[in-house]
C-alpha positions, 0 to 999 in steps of 0.5 A, spaced: 263 293 768 264 298 774 268 305 775 267 310 780 264 316 776 260 315 768 261 320 765 257 321 759 259 325 753 266 326 751 266 334 749 271 338 752 267 338 759 267 330 760 274 330 758 277 335 762 273 332 768 275 325 767 282 327 767 282 332 773 279 325 777 285 322 774 289 327 778 286 325 784 286 318 784 278 317 782 277 313 776 272 314 770 269 311 764 267 316 758 262 315 753 261 319 747 256 316 741 260 320 735 267 318 733 274 320 735 275 323 729 268 327 729 270 330 736 277 331 735 275 336 728 269 339 731 270 347 731 267 351 736 270 356 741 276 359 742 276 365 747 280 362 754 279 366 761 285 366 765 283 361 770 281 356 765 288 357 762 291 356 768 287 350 770 289 347 764 296 349 765 297 346 772 294 340 769 299 338 765 295 339 759 298 345 757 304 345 752 301 345 745 297 351 748 302 355 751 306 354 744 301 355 739 296 359 743 295 367 742 295 370 748 291 377 748 292 383 752 286 387 750 279 387 746 277 392 742 270 395 741 268 399 735 262 403 733 262 409 728 268 408 725 272 408 732 275 404 737 276 404 744 281 398 747 279 395 753 287 394 756 285 387 760 292 387 763 292 394 765 286 394 768 286 386 771 293 384 771 290 378 766 289 377 759 285 371 755 288 366 751 285 364 744 285 357 743 281 352 739 276 349 742 278 342 738 285 343 740 284 342 747 279 336 746 285 333 742 290 334 748 285 331 753 284 325 748 292 324 748 293 326 755 287 320 758 290 315 753 296 316 755 294 315 762 290 309 760 284 312 761 277 309 758 274 313 753 269 310 749 267 312 743 261 311 738 256 308 744 249 309 741 243 308 745 246 311 752 241 311 757 242 313 765 238 308 770 237 309 778 240 315 778 236 317 784 239 311 788 246 309 791 247 304 784 246 309 779 248 305 772 248 307 764 247 303 759 249 303 751 250 300 745 257 299 742 260 294 736 253 291 736 252 289 744 249 292 749 253 294 755 252 296 762 256 300 766 255 301 774 258 307 777 258 311 784 256 317 780 254 320 773 256 326 769 252 329 764 257 333 760 253 331 753 251 338 752 245 342 750 241 336 745 244 330 750 240 326 754 242 327 761 239 333 762 232 330 760 233 324 765 231 330 771 224 329 771 220 335 768 217 336 774 223 337 778 226 341 773 225 349 772 228 352 766 230 359 764 230 361 757 231 366 752 231 366 744 235 372 741 231 375 735 238 374 730 244 368 729 251 369 727 253 367 720 260 365 722 266 363 717 273 359 718 278 362 713 285 360 712 288 368 712 292 372 717 287 375 722 287 383 720 287 385 728 292 381 732 286 382 738 279 381 737 275 386 735 267 387 737 263 392 732 257 395 733 254 398 726 248 400 723 248 394 719 249 389 725 254 386 729 261 383 727 266 380 729 274 379 728 277 373 732 282 368 730 284 361 731 292 361 729 297 366 726 294 364 719 286 362 721 281 367 721 274 366 725 269 372 723 262 373 725 256 376 722 249 378 726 244 375 721 236 372 721 236 366 726 233 362 720 239 365 715 239 361 708 246 361 709 246 358 701 244 365 699 251 367 702 257 367 697 264 368 699 264 375 696 258 377 700 260 375 707 267 379 705 264 385 703 259 385 708 264 383 713 268 389 711 262 393 711 260 392 719 268 393 721 270 398 717 275 404 721 280 409 718 286 406 717 283 398 717 283 393 712 280 387 712 284 381 709 279 376 705 282 369 704 279 362 702 272 361 706 273 354 709 268 352 714 261 357 714 254 356 718 249 359 722 248 359 730 242 360 734 243 365 739 240 363 745 240 364 753 239 357 757 239 355 764 236 349 768 236 348 775 237 344 779 243 342 776 243 336 780 238 330 781 241 325 786 247 322 783 247 325 776 251 332 776 250 336 769 256 340 767 257 345 762 252 346 756 247 340 758 245 345 764 246 352 761 248 356 754 250 363 754 250 366 747 257 366 745 258 375 745 262 374 751 266 367 750 263 364 756 261 357 754 267 353 754 269 357 760 263 356 765 263 348 763 271 348 765 268 352 772 264 347 772 268 342 772 273 344 777 266 344 782 265 337 781 272 335 781 273 338 788 267 335 791 267 328 788 275 328 790 272 330 798 267 325 797 271 319 795 277 320 800 273 322 806 265 320 805 263 328 806 258 330 801 257 338 803 260 339 797 257 334 793 250 337 795 251 344 794 255 342 787 249 346 783 248 351 788 256 353 787 255 352 780 250 357 779 253 362 782 258 363 777 253 361 771 248 367 773 253 372 772 256 369 766 249 369 763 248 377 765 255 379 762 253 375 756 246 378 755 249 385 756 254 384 752 250 381 747 244 387 748 249 392 748 253 390 740 246 388 736 242 391 732 234 389 734 229 389 729 225 392 734 229 397 737 225 404 736 229 410 735 230 412 742 232 405 744 237 406 739 240 412 741 240 409 748 245 404 746 249 409 743 249 412 749 251 406 753 257 404 748 259 412 749 259 411 756 263 405 756 267 409 752 269 415 756 269 410 764 275 407 766 270 404 771 266 401 766 271 398 762 274 395 768 267 391 770 268 389 763 275 387 763 274 383 770 268 379 767 272 378 760 278 376 764 274 371 768 271 371 774 274 365 780 273 358 777 269 357 785 265 363 788 
């Protein structure tokens, strides 16, 4: 079988790329190792930058987001029992949208299937071949049969643990990596959020985050050890610790049934180059950010926007300049998001290596942020999202 663009991975990056390419008259086939049910139920990010929200709306897949999503015009930083609200709307004229990633995936799958798109789930043994030539292809197995997909271009959208990045020889790749000395213990709970906006809390016992996925589902996190044993955390213990770290006069944390819990590793990672021959890395296959800045899904969407523009120009006119500069263009935004995510993480978390001096400096930086319109504006501009293509 032959197509124009072979896409590995049916997460939000691969599906959005396939959708946008379709709107520009470009054929694609999406290959996904997991089942459709698994992909559509996988809970991940939930805060969309304004440019990404606009991209989904402009491309015709934003109807359910507009109905169910939660627009946010501010975000709250909490420390020492007091809040500082970053008024995103007043400072930037923009806001964010809380809408769960798994719903975006459902919306995109529905759109691709409605348009006759080719999304192949449970495709195992995926391998990328001849990516340095003008005739790359993908091999995979499905329903007990071996298949070959010939294509002009391959987009590796298969995440941090996928096979696409390793297709680039180690002698060519350069990785930039930082692992943080803590993780996040995250829960989903069937309870209305205790705040109508996200709350980031810096506490002597560690960081906590109050977020949400819908008016009736809360998403909350606690800083923990990177190898935390989740079995030692009963529901009561989790709620007690959250209440302690999120405490503020006049605030009551509402508890409810916990439906999901797990530990997220914290790391910063970038691989360069993001392109190798006719293989282009997209999203988590090329970069990971700690979730503190809510940038992972948004960075993937920005990569998709850059690649869609480049592929559209190439297939329509034969122009190669945008394809050749794909990685360079993406990395300008990637490194800005890495800096912001690293800064937010460093500002709000307790590090076991911190001396008393460093802890006081950290608190002074928070206090300075609270008292500075300029500093609050810089945070707001990064939080609502830089332009997709810089």
